[in-house]
C-alpha positions as a printed Julia matrix, in Angstrom:
69×3 Matrix{Float64}:
  44.9     8.82  14.98
  41.48    9.85  16.65
  40.86   11.27  19.83
  38.18    8.26  21.26
  36.23   11.21  23.01
  35.36   13.73  20.61
  36.72   11.88  17.35
  38.88   14.87  16.04
  42.03   13.78  14.36
  45.03   14.89  16.2
  48.77   13.91  16.48
  50.07   10.67  17.3
  52.5    11.98  19.84
  49.66   13.76  21.84
  48.92   12.56  25.35
  45.6    14.93  25.31
  43.2    15.99  22.77
  43.75   19.7   22.25
  40.17   20.05  21.2
  38.33   18.54  24.01
  41.07   17.64  26.76
  40.38   13.86  26.68
  43.16   11.86  27.57
  44.58   10.03  24.58
  47.62    7.88  25.95
  48.01    4.54  24.46
  46.33    2.9   27.66
  43.04    5.02  27.57
  42.75    4.76  23.89
  42.99    0.83  24.02
  40.09    1.56  26.94
  37.71    3.15  24.92
  38.51    0.73  22.0
  36.89   -2.14  24.32
  34.14   -0.19  25.69
  32.97    1.01  22.23
  33.27   -2.89  21.27
  31.22   -3.84  24.49
  28.53   -1.35  23.73
  28.13   -2.49  20.04
  27.89   -6.18  21.41
  24.87   -5.03  23.93
  22.95   -3.0   21.46
  23.33   -6.21  18.9
  21.94   -8.27  21.96
  19.43   -5.69  22.52
  18.03   -5.7   18.9
  17.99   -9.37  18.49
  15.68   -9.52  22.05
  13.16   -6.83  20.65
  12.79   -8.55  17.4
  12.32  -11.94  19.42
   9.63  -10.28  21.5
   7.74   -8.81  18.4
   7.56  -12.2   16.75
   6.43  -13.96  19.99
   3.85  -11.16  20.4
   2.64  -11.67  16.89
   2.21  -15.21  17.33
   0.37  -15.24  20.41
  -1.93  -12.64  19.07
  -2.71  -14.77  15.9
  -3.42  -17.69  18.44
  -5.83  -15.74  20.26
  -7.56  -13.71  17.15
  -7.99  -16.67  15.04
 -11.08  -18.36  16.05
 -10.79  -22.09  16.77
 -12.9   -24.5   14.06
């Protein structure tokens, strides 16, 4: 098993990481996995929002910079 706090490999029977002292009990490990998943989803949403804003800015710029015929 790996410590969710520092990422080092530890014994499966440990309750605390011998390297960083982080709590690695079953409940804490599950909570860390959920928090990591939520962070990943949040990062993906932020990326999509940034791409959308970039496309929107480009389109608005194109409409204002192209002379109307």
